[in-house]
N, C-alpha and C positions, 0 to 999 in steps of 0.2 A: 587632812583627815577625810574619811569617806562621809558621803552625806546619808542622812536618814532615807531619803528618797531612793537612792542607789542600792542601799542595804534591802530595802523594802522590795524592790525590783528582783534583786537576787533571791531573796526569801520566796517570793510567790512563784517564781519561775522553777526553783529548784534547781538552778543551773550551779554546776560544780565550779569552785573558784579556786583561785591560788593566792595566798597571802605571803608576799615577799618580804621577809623580815631581814635579811642582810645580803651580803654578796654572794653566799654559797646557795646553790640551787638545792642542795641535800637539806637545807634548813627551812624550805618552804613548808607551809601548811596547805593541804589540799582538803576540800570538803565542801559542804553546803552550809549557808547562814541559818542560824536557828533563832537567834534573838540578839538584842543590842540595847545599850544604854548610852549615857552621854561619854562614856570613856572606853568601854569595852564591847566586844563583838563576840558572841558564842558560835564556834563553828564544829559541826559533827564531822569528824573524819571518816574515811572508808570503813575503818575497823569499828565504828559506831562510838568511839570514844568522843567526849565533848572537850574542847579546849577554850579557854577565855583568851582573847587576844586584844593588845591596844588598837584602837582606832586610827592610831597615827600610821600604821603600816601601810603597804600598797596593797589594795584589793583589786584583783583583775579576773576576767573569765579565764578558766583553765585552758580553752582553746586558743587564746592569743598567745603570742610570744612572751616569755619571760621578760619583765620589766628590768632595766639595769638600774640599780640602786646607786652604783658608785658614780655616775656620771651627772 
């Protein structure tokens, strides 16, 4: 689970992040962090839609290579 401190850093910097949900890259969510609570994170996608995601997914900067969830 991603920490509150890391989420706050992403929110303040406005850095675009990638949320890896499964083995398919096409299912990744890309956007910026808006808000979070104990179990969910709100991400604003490039098309301005907001999605709520579980905090147990892998959150990483978009500029980094995609994390492999199967290993």
